[in-house]
MIKOL-696851 format. One record per residue (C-alpha): x, y, z; residue in three letters; residue number from 1. Coordinates in Angstrom, 2 decimals, decimal comma, padded with zeros to 5 digits. Each point is the difference from the previous one (the first is absolute). Layout:
REM MIKOL-696851
u  v  w  resn  resi
X  Y  Z  Ala  NUM
...
REM end
This chain:
REM MIKOL-696851
u  v  w  resn  resi
-000,40  -000,16  000,03  Unk  1
003,58  002,61  000,39  Unk  2
000,17  000,40  -003,60  Unk  3
-003,81  001,98  000,16  Unk  4
001,52  002,46  002,47  Unk  5
002,88  000,72  -001,90  Unk  6
-002,08  001,21  -003,31  Unk  7
-000,53  003,70  -000,62  Unk  8
-003,25  001,71  000,83  Unk  9
-000,58  -000,37  -004,09  Unk  10
001,22  -003,41  -000,31  Unk  11
-002,59  -001,19  002,70  Unk  12
-002,78  001,86  -001,55  Unk  13
000,69  -001,42  -003,49  Unk  14
000,06  -003,44  001,47  Unk  15
-003,33  000,09  002,02  Unk  16
-001,29  001,32  -003,40  Unk  17
001,00  -002,88  -001,80  Unk  18
-001,06  -002,54  002,84  Unk  19
003,54  -000,98  000,69  Unk  20
-000,70  000,19  003,85  Unk  21
-002,99  001,32  002,06  Unk  22
000,12  003,31  002,10  Unk  23
-000,29  -002,40  003,26  Unk  24
002,90  -001,90  -000,90  Unk  25
002,32  003,04  -000,60  Unk  26
-001,40  001,52  003,22  Unk  27
000,67  -003,29  001,92  Unk  28
003,54  -000,34  -000,95  Unk  29
000,46  004,02  001,06  Unk  30
-001,66  -000,93  003,36  Unk  31
002,57  -002,73  000,02  Unk  32
003,20  002,24  -000,47  Unk  33
-001,61  002,58  002,41  Unk  34
-000,03  -002,80  002,56  Unk  35
003,73  -001,11  -000,98  Unk  36
001,06  003,56  000,35  Unk  37
-000,49  001,23  003,55  Unk  38
003,51  000,94  000,93  Unk  39
-000,33  002,43  -002,54  Unk  40
-003,21  001,87  002,32  Unk  41
-001,60  001,32  -003,71  Unk  42
-003,56  -000,77  000,97  Unk  43
-001,44  001,51  003,07  Unk  44
-003,26  -001,53  -000,19  Unk  45
-000,75  -003,02  -002,34  Unk  46
-003,12  -000,75  -001,45  Unk  47
000,01  -003,51  -001,65  Unk  48
-003,78  -000,73  000,29  Unk  49
-001,06  003,50  -000,98  Unk  50
002,43  -000,63  -003,12  Unk  51
-001,23  -003,24  -000,64  Unk  52
-003,39  001,13  -000,10  Unk  53
000,53  003,22  -002,47  Unk  54
002,38  -002,57  -001,97  Unk  55
-003,07  -002,53  -000,61  Unk  56
-002,33  002,79  -000,69  Unk  57
002,34  001,10  -002,68  Unk  58
000,26  -003,31  -001,62  Unk  59
-004,17  000,06  -000,06  Unk  60
000,31  003,37  -001,75  Unk  61
002,41  -001,32  -002,25  Unk  62
-002,21  -002,87  -001,12  Unk  63
-002,67  002,18  -000,54  Unk  64
001,77  002,10  -002,46  Unk  65
000,42  003,00  002,33  Unk  66
003,74  000,38  001,07  Unk  67
001,34  002,92  000,78  Unk  68
003,03  001,73  -001,28  Unk  69
001,84  -001,19  003,57  Unk  70
-002,39  -002,90  000,07  Unk  71
001,63  -002,82  002,56  Unk  72
003,29  001,70  000,96  Unk  73
001,06  -000,39  003,52  Unk  74
001,02  003,40  001,17  Unk  75
001,75  001,60  003,52  Unk  76
-001,32  002,87  001,53  Unk  77
002,02  002,27  001,76  Unk  78
-001,33  000,51  003,85  Unk  79
-000,66  003,70  -000,70  Unk  80
-002,92  -000,95  -002,15  Unk  81
-003,07  -000,37  001,80  Unk  82
-001,85  -003,39  -000,57  Unk  83
-003,38  -000,90  001,03  Unk  84
-000,36  -002,62  002,79  Unk  85
003,90  -000,35  -000,15  Unk  86
002,34  001,33  002,85  Unk  87
001,47  003,40  -001,47  Unk  88
003,01  001,59  002,08  Unk  89
002,31  002,27  -001,98  Unk  90
002,40  -002,09  002,05  Unk  91
-000,66  001,48  003,09  Unk  92
-000,97  -001,06  003,55  Unk  93
-002,67  002,97  000,13  Unk  94
-002,02  -002,20  -002,44  Unk  95
000,30  -003,29  001,03  Unk  96
-003,01  -001,81  -000,36  Unk  97
-001,68  002,57  -002,52  Unk  98
-002,18  -001,60  -002,43  Unk  99
-001,33  002,75  -002,15  Unk  100
-003,99  -000,86  -001,20  Unk  101
000,63  001,62  -003,59  Unk  102
002,85  -000,53  -002,96  Unk  103
002,24  002,65  -001,32  Unk  104
-000,49  001,05  -003,31  Unk  105
003,38  -001,56  -001,46  Unk  106
-000,67  -003,41  001,23  Unk  107
-003,69  000,14  -000,88  Unk  108
000,69  000,43  -003,40  Unk  109
002,61  -002,85  000,10  Unk  110
-002,59  -002,15  001,19  Unk  111
-002,25  001,36  -002,70  Unk  112
002,39  -001,08  -002,48  Unk  113
000,36  -003,58  001,17  Unk  114
003,12  000,32  002,30  Unk  115
000,24  -002,57  002,97  Unk  116
001,38  001,36  003,42  Unk  117
002,62  -002,42  001,59  Unk  118
000,36  002,68  003,04  Unk  119
001,63  003,05  001,52  Unk  120
003,18  000,84  -000,17  Unk  121
002,42  001,70  002,01  Unk  122
001,33  003,72  000,39  Unk  123
001,97  002,34  001,85  Unk  124
-002,71  001,43  002,56  Unk  125
-002,40  002,29  -001,35  Unk  126
002,56  -000,16  -003,32  Unk  127
002,68  001,96  001,76  Unk  128
002,94  -001,45  -000,63  Unk  129
002,66  -001,09  -002,85  Unk  130
001,01  -003,37  001,52  Unk  131
-002,99  -002,14  001,08  Unk  132
001,32  000,29  003,38  Unk  133
-002,81  002,49  001,86  Unk  134
-002,75  -002,57  -000,47  Unk  135
-001,72  -001,27  003,55  Unk  136
000,11  -003,34  -001,83  Unk  137
003,26  -000,13  -000,09  Unk  138
003,14  000,23  -003,20  Unk  139
-000,80  -001,27  -003,21  Unk  140
003,23  -001,58  -001,30  Unk  141
000,91  000,16  -003,79  Unk  142
-000,02  -003,46  -001,77  Unk  143
003,07  001,20  -001,66  Unk  144
003,69  -000,51  001,70  Unk  145
003,05  001,44  -000,70  Unk  146
002,38  -002,53  -001,36  Unk  147
001,90  -002,30  002,82  Unk  148
-002,00  002,09  002,66  Unk  149
-002,60  -001,32  002,08  Unk  150
-001,21  003,41  001,57  Unk  151
-003,86  001,09  -000,70  Unk  152
-000,28  002,92  -002,08  Unk  153
-002,62  002,67  -000,14  Unk  154
-002,54  -000,63  -002,75  Unk  155
-000,40  003,71  000,21  Unk  156
-003,01  001,95  001,40  Unk  157
-002,51  000,82  000,26  Unk  158
-001,48  -002,79  -002,44  Unk  159
002,36  -002,45  001,45  Unk  160
-002,31  -002,35  000,43  Unk  161
-001,07  000,32  -003,87  Unk  162
003,38  000,18  -001,30  Unk  163
001,11  -003,06  001,77  Unk  164
-003,33  -002,29  -000,92  Unk  165
000,10  000,98  -003,78  Unk  166
004,02  -000,88  000,07  Unk  167
-000,29  -003,22  001,59  Unk  168
-003,20  -001,27  -001,89  Unk  169
-002,49  000,05  002,83  Unk  170
-002,17  001,88  -002,38  Unk  171
-000,60  001,12  -003,29  Unk  172
-000,05  003,82  000,37  Unk  173
-001,10  002,06  003,07  Unk  174
-001,07  003,56  000,80  Unk  175
002,25  002,40  001,62  Unk  176
-000,10  003,86  000,61  Unk  177
002,84  002,57  -000,13  Unk  178
000,41  003,13  001,75  Unk  179
003,69  000,54  -000,33  Unk  180
000,94  -002,66  -001,83  Unk  181
-001,73  -003,20  001,63  Unk  182
-000,74  -001,67  -003,21  Unk  183
003,17  000,77  -001,87  Unk  184
002,70  -000,47  002,48  Unk  185
-001,42  -003,57  001,22  Unk  186
-000,30  -000,67  -003,78  Unk  187
003,68  000,76  -000,53  Unk  188
001,21  -002,12  002,81  Unk  189
-001,89  -003,05  -000,70  Unk  190
000,70  -000,44  -003,73  Unk  191
-004,07  001,33  -000,85  Unk  192
-001,84  002,34  -001,94  Unk  193
-001,91  002,48  001,62  Unk  194
-001,73  003,20  -000,84  Unk  195
-001,38  002,81  002,01  Unk  196
-002,72  001,74  -002,46  Unk  197
-000,70  003,67  -000,06  Unk  198
-001,76  001,45  002,97  Unk  199
-003,58  -000,44  -000,60  Unk  200
000,14  -003,10  -002,40  Unk  201
-000,85  -002,22  002,65  Unk  202
-002,57  000,55  002,82  Unk  203
001,12  000,50  003,59  Unk  204
-003,27  -000,97  001,57  Unk  205
000,16  -002,80  002,40  Unk  206
003,92  000,23  000,24  Unk  207
001,06  001,04  003,14  Unk  208
001,80  003,79  -000,11  Unk  209
003,31  000,70  000,84  Unk  210
000,57  003,46  -001,84  Unk  211
-003,07  000,37  -002,64  Unk  212
001,41  002,24  -002,32  Unk  213
002,92  -002,25  -000,52  Unk  214
-001,64  -003,85  000,10  Unk  215
-000,61  -001,74  -003,15  Unk  216
-000,68  -004,00  -000,63  Unk  217
001,57  -001,56  -002,42  Unk  218
001,21  -003,63  -000,77  Unk  219
002,57  -002,35  000,16  Unk  220
000,61  -002,76  -002,32  Unk  221
002,79  -001,99  -001,84  Unk  222
000,10  001,24  -003,23  Unk  223
-000,87  003,71  -001,59  Unk  224
-003,21  -001,07  -001,65  Unk  225
-001,37  -001,92  003,08  Unk  226
000,29  003,09  002,15  Unk  227
-002,17  001,83  -003,27  Unk  228
-002,61  -002,81  000,02  Unk  229
-000,30  000,73  003,96  Unk  230
000,16  003,68  -000,35  Unk  231
-002,97  -000,06  -002,69  Unk  232
-002,12  -001,59  002,74  Unk  233
001,24  002,41  002,86  Unk  234
-000,79  003,09  -001,49  Unk  235
-002,86  002,07  -000,98  Unk  236
-002,18  002,94  001,71  Unk  237
-001,37  -000,51  003,06  Unk  238
-003,05  002,74  001,30  Unk  239
001,27  -001,22  003,67  Unk  240
003,28  001,61  -000,40  Unk  241
000,03  004,06  -000,85  Unk  242
003,39  -000,70  -001,35  Unk  243
-000,23  -002,69  -002,19  Unk  244
-000,14  001,33  -004,08  Unk  245
-003,01  -000,35  -002,07  Unk  246
001,55  -001,73  -002,66  Unk  247
000,11  -002,95  -002,33  Unk  248
002,25  -002,70  000,69  Unk  249
002,06  -001,02  -002,87  Unk  250
000,65  -003,58  -000,73  Unk  251
003,66  000,10  001,49  Unk  252
001,32  -003,12  -001,38  Unk  253
-000,51  001,17  -003,51  Unk  254
002,99  002,08  000,25  Unk  255
002,27  -002,75  001,59  Unk  256
002,09  -000,66  -003,14  Unk  257
-000,51  002,91  -002,22  Unk  258
002,76  001,98  -001,81  Unk  259
002,10  002,34  002,33  Unk  260
001,63  001,40  -003,25  Unk  261
000,13  003,80  000,23  Unk  262
-000,98  000,52  003,41  Unk  263
002,46  002,32  001,79  Unk  264
001,19  -001,15  003,22  Unk  265
001,33  002,46  002,68  Unk  266
002,99  -000,18  002,66  Unk  267
-000,24  001,77  002,72  Unk  268
003,55  001,14  001,17  Unk  269
-001,23  000,61  003,18  Unk  270
-000,10  -004,03  001,03  Unk  271
003,14  -000,71  -000,39  Unk  272
001,08  000,54  003,62  Unk  273
003,17  000,18  001,78  Unk  274
000,70  -003,75  001,30  Unk  275
-002,10  -001,87  -002,07  Unk  276
001,16  -003,76  -000,61  Unk  277
001,90  -000,31  -003,60  Unk  278
-002,36  -003,27  -000,53  Unk  279
-003,27  002,51  -000,14  Unk  280
001,88  002,29  -001,93  Unk  281
001,00  -002,18  -002,59  Unk  282
-003,82  -001,76  000,20  Unk  283
-000,96  003,37  -001,06  Unk  284
002,45  000,41  -002,77  Unk  285
-001,14  -003,34  -001,27  Unk  286
-003,84  001,16  -000,01  Unk  287
000,84  002,86  -002,04  Unk  288
002,00  -002,05  -002,22  Unk  289
-003,16  -002,40  -000,48  Unk  290
-002,33  002,91  -000,59  Unk  291
002,08  001,42  -002,71  Unk  292
000,39  -003,52  -001,67  Unk  293
-003,87  000,09  000,23  Unk  294
000,02  003,26  -001,97  Unk  295
-000,38  002,66  002,93  Unk  296
001,47  003,47  -000,22  Unk  297
002,01  000,39  003,33  Unk  298
000,08  003,63  001,25  Unk  299
001,14  001,26  003,41  Unk  300
-002,33  001,93  001,87  Unk  301
000,38  001,77  003,55  Unk  302
-002,55  000,09  002,82  Unk  303
002,08  002,63  002,20  Unk  304
-002,26  -000,62  003,09  Unk  305
000,49  -003,73  000,82  Unk  306
002,01  000,86  002,66  Unk  307
-002,68  001,14  001,68  Unk  308
-002,48  -002,48  -000,64  Unk  309
001,07  -002,46  003,00  Unk  310
-000,51  002,82  002,30  Unk  311
-003,21  001,35  -001,29  Unk  312
-001,53  -003,79  000,04  Unk  313
000,97  -000,53  003,75  Unk  314
-001,89  003,13  001,07  Unk  315
-002,67  -000,43  -002,34  Unk  316
-000,95  -003,76  000,81  Unk  317
000,70  000,12  003,53  Unk  318
-002,31  002,73  000,11  Unk  319
-002,97  -001,70  -001,67  Unk  320
000,63  -003,06  002,20  Unk  321
-000,44  001,73  002,96  Unk  322
-003,43  001,13  -001,17  Unk  323
-000,95  -002,98  -001,64  Unk  324
000,68  -002,50  003,38  Unk  325
-001,43  002,30  002,34  Unk  326
-003,04  -002,12  -000,67  Unk  327
001,55  -003,10  002,11  Unk  328
-001,18  000,53  003,22  Unk  329
-001,40  -003,10  001,04  Unk  330
-003,53  001,13  000,20  Unk  331
-001,24  -001,86  -003,17  Unk  332
001,75  -002,84  -001,14  Unk  333
003,75  -001,55  000,32  Unk  334
001,62  000,02  003,21  Unk  335
-001,25  001,67  003,20  Unk  336
002,23  000,06  003,39  Unk  337
-002,44  001,28  002,57  Unk  338
001,37  002,77  002,39  Unk  339
-001,18  002,02  002,86  Unk  340
-001,86  002,63  -002,33  Unk  341
-000,72  000,68  -003,46  Unk  342
003,42  002,11  -000,74  Unk  343
001,82  -003,48  001,52  Unk  344
-001,87  -002,20  -001,78  Unk  345
001,13  001,74  -003,52  Unk  346
003,57  000,57  001,21  Unk  347
000,39  -003,80  001,23  Unk  348
-001,55  -001,18  -003,25  Unk  349
002,24  002,19  -002,53  Unk  350
003,17  -000,73  002,41  Unk  351
-000,73  -003,88  -000,20  Unk  352
-001,39  000,03  -003,41  Unk  353
002,34  001,97  -002,20  Unk  354
003,72  -001,24  -000,48  Unk  355
003,04  002,01  000,22  Unk  356
000,40  001,43  -003,60  Unk  357
-003,60  001,00  000,09  Unk  358
000,19  002,13  003,06  Unk  359
003,03  001,60  -001,39  Unk  360
-001,67  001,10  -003,32  Unk  361
-002,78  001,00  002,32  Unk  362
001,91  001,94  002,13  Unk  363
001,72  001,96  -003,15  Unk  364
-003,40  000,55  -001,49  Unk  365
-001,41  001,41  003,19  Unk  366
003,02  002,50  000,05  Unk  367
000,01  001,31  -002,96  Unk  368
-003,82  000,60  -000,24  Unk  369
000,24  001,91  003,69  Unk  370
-000,29  003,62  000,15  Unk  371
003,10  001,74  -000,86  Unk  372
001,37  -002,83  -001,78  Unk  373
-002,73  -000,34  -002,85  Unk  374
001,44  002,68  -002,28  Unk  375
003,41  -000,76  000,80  Unk  376
-000,28  -003,71  -000,99  Unk  377
-003,59  -001,22  -001,10  Unk  378
-000,51  002,95  -002,66  Unk  379
003,93  000,29  -001,33  Unk  380
-000,13  -003,69  -000,82  Unk  381
-003,19  000,47  -001,83  Unk  382
001,50  002,85  -001,82  Unk  383
002,93  -002,45  -000,90  Unk  384
-002,18  -002,81  -001,16  Unk  385
-001,92  002,40  -002,52  Unk  386
004,11  001,03  -001,13  Unk  387
000,71  -003,77  -000,53  Unk  388
-003,17  -000,29  -001,96  Unk  389
001,07  002,82  -002,51  Unk  390
003,39  -001,68  -000,34  Unk  391
-001,54  -003,20  -001,40  Unk  392
-002,45  002,37  -001,97  Unk  393
003,16  001,93  -001,57  Unk  394
001,52  -003,52  -000,63  Unk  395
-003,31  -001,12  -002,24  Unk  396
000,99  002,50  -002,33  Unk  397
003,01  -001,84  -001,26  Unk  398
-000,57  -003,61  000,79  Unk  399
-002,73  -002,56  000,39  Unk  400
001,08  -001,74  003,06  Unk  401
002,77  000,08  002,34  Unk  402
002,43  -003,39  000,80  Unk  403
001,82  -000,12  003,36  Unk  404
000,97  -002,51  002,46  Unk  405
-002,75  -001,08  002,56  Unk  406
002,10  -000,43  003,12  Unk  407
003,38  000,90  001,04  Unk  408
000,83  -003,38  000,95  Unk  409
-001,07  -003,78  -000,27  Unk  410
-001,92  -001,52  002,94  Unk  411
001,83  000,43  003,05  Unk  412
-000,10  -002,20  003,30  Unk  413
-002,54  -000,01  002,32  Unk  414
000,90  002,21  003,36  Unk  415
002,58  001,86  -002,13  Unk  416
-001,56  003,11  -000,36  Unk  417
-002,64  -000,30  002,86  Unk  418
001,50  002,23  002,61  Unk  419
001,14  002,72  -002,41  Unk  420
-003,31  001,78  -001,40  Unk  421
001,77  002,39  -002,27  Unk  422
001,68  -002,82  -001,47  Unk  423
-003,05  -001,86  -000,81  Unk  424
-001,95  003,32  -001,02  Unk  425
002,98  000,40  -002,80  Unk  426
-001,33  -003,38  -001,64  Unk  427
-002,48  002,43  -001,62  Unk  428
001,91  002,06  -001,90  Unk  429
-000,80  -000,73  -003,17  Unk  430
-003,55  -000,66  000,42  Unk  431
-001,61  002,90  002,08  Unk  432
000,07  002,46  -002,49  Unk  433
-002,39  -002,22  -002,33  Unk  434
-002,88  000,17  003,18  Unk  435
000,68  003,59  000,77  Unk  436
-001,00  000,87  -003,55  Unk  437
-002,63  -002,68  -000,55  Unk  438
001,69  -001,65  -002,92  Unk  439
000,13  -003,60  -001,00  Unk  440
003,02  -002,24  000,55  Unk  441
000,98  -003,34  -000,89  Unk  442
002,95  -002,29  000,99  Unk  443
001,33  -003,01  -002,20  Unk  444
002,62  -002,16  000,80  Unk  445
002,90  000,21  -002,06  Unk  446
003,17  -001,87  001,88  Unk  447
001,78  -001,02  003,10  Unk  448
002,97  001,17  002,07  Unk  449
003,00  -001,54  000,71  Unk  450
-001,77  -001,97  002,99  Unk  451
-002,76  -001,45  -002,79  Unk  452
-002,87  002,47  001,33  Unk  453
-002,24  001,45  -002,01  Unk  454
-000,06  003,58  -001,04  Unk  455
-002,74  001,86  -001,72  Unk  456
-000,34  003,25  -002,56  Unk  457
-002,66  002,65  000,63  Unk  458
-001,91  001,57  -003,06  Unk  459
-001,63  003,20  000,65  Unk  460
-003,15  001,26  -001,75  Unk  461
-002,30  002,88  -000,72  Unk  462
-003,09  000,10  002,12  Unk  463
-002,51  -002,43  -001,57  Unk  464
002,58  -001,54  -002,30  Unk  465
000,23  -003,46  001,36  Unk  466
000,06  -001,54  -003,25  Unk  467
003,24  001,81  -001,07  Unk  468
001,84  -001,66  002,86  Unk  469
-001,40  -003,25  -001,05  Unk  470
001,27  000,18  -003,11  Unk  471
003,02  000,98  001,26  Unk  472
-000,12  -002,28  002,55  Unk  473
-000,31  -003,25  -002,31  Unk  474
003,06  001,20  -002,00  Unk  475
002,38  000,22  003,22  Unk  476
-001,37  -003,62  001,12  Unk  477
000,42  -001,13  -003,90  Unk  478
003,81  001,10  000,32  Unk  479
000,70  -000,85  003,48  Unk  480
-001,24  -003,50  -000,22  Unk  481
000,18  -000,05  003,51  Unk  482
-001,05  -004,27  001,25  Unk  483
001,90  -000,06  003,38  Unk  484
-002,26  -001,43  002,47  Unk  485
000,86  -000,11  003,61  Unk  486
001,19  -003,22  001,49  Unk  487
-002,39  -001,92  002,00  Unk  488
001,66  -000,13  003,57  Unk  489
-003,84  000,09  001,72  Unk  490
REM end
């Protein structure tokens, strides 16, 4: 059965359409793989009974000739998405035992199109982290290990469970979210493909909020085309989300394999940072060469406000988090720690319910929003954000998309940076600008480092121009021919 779990999403859909195997068979193969992979800690809730029921219903629909675009495909769901009747905790103790009475818009659209839910995937608490070490349910281990080493590596964050599950063949694809790089950086660390679409492309309704003006859902899968299939189902206007864009959803898969001849690709000079490992620099040059060979024109561009992106992000995101997380007080759902009075109940619930990183960001956010500091920090950060968006607008006058590294390194060891929040925050150096400007960004696996660990290249596109990213991503995927897989140790 293990050959079924190794299929791409597209190959699995084609196999079921031809009758080579049923949804129930491929779902059971994935459930067995999940059971055998618990040392990875990728899933925090497994839903085998629900998965088999959904697979049987899917097979019945196919038999009636009513197959949807994702009919019968077993998928993993990041624990940030509310799933009706299934525990949804956002990786936090404060939501332990919370079973929503509703389904997030994104997951309801996946089930509408025939998807099957295998379970909920581990993540950094409230999506705050770059290594999946802030989860209340413990860290996820990357299925990859450096050559000759037994050290457990981070799968990246905050969508570490999604990335590890896709890389270890524990689902055909997974939902994820990206606030400052939380889809793209884990994709780079695990040799998978991840795309953060344009802000507003996917509804945020039913997704636990971290920073509302930055959060965006997207898919992770093994190939560029698989992410295109998933994104088509996940996207679309939702009147329940005021930031959801009322626009048609293109058939993203139709862009895969399209010629990229004549496209102008911008190389931002500010992304050549001091101390960048030579292998990342070399991979970037290789990516430029691949796109040249595919007929693209390479142009240098300037994004002068890039150096201010990380500080601006780490003011805006915690500010929004401190506001969003005020709702967790132990009154209506989740953890409740009774105190002598109402105020003490609030205090004790939040003290015990939130982890250290979440508390750190709430404190930063509350500080920058407080009287006397609002203008000095928060308003200034918003002005910088506008300048960063303007930089991209200028760049689009001379190019159609940008090519950069996804992350400043390959996956690092669990525990290596957990004592140094600033070192951890620097992981987002190439990704946060995209969130601040609301643009689409994609990470494609493009090579390995000296230790055999995967490295990714990032493509950044114009607003609502995911199609160009899928075409360029397919070109890089074809040229890189990345076929490396983690050696099974779990």
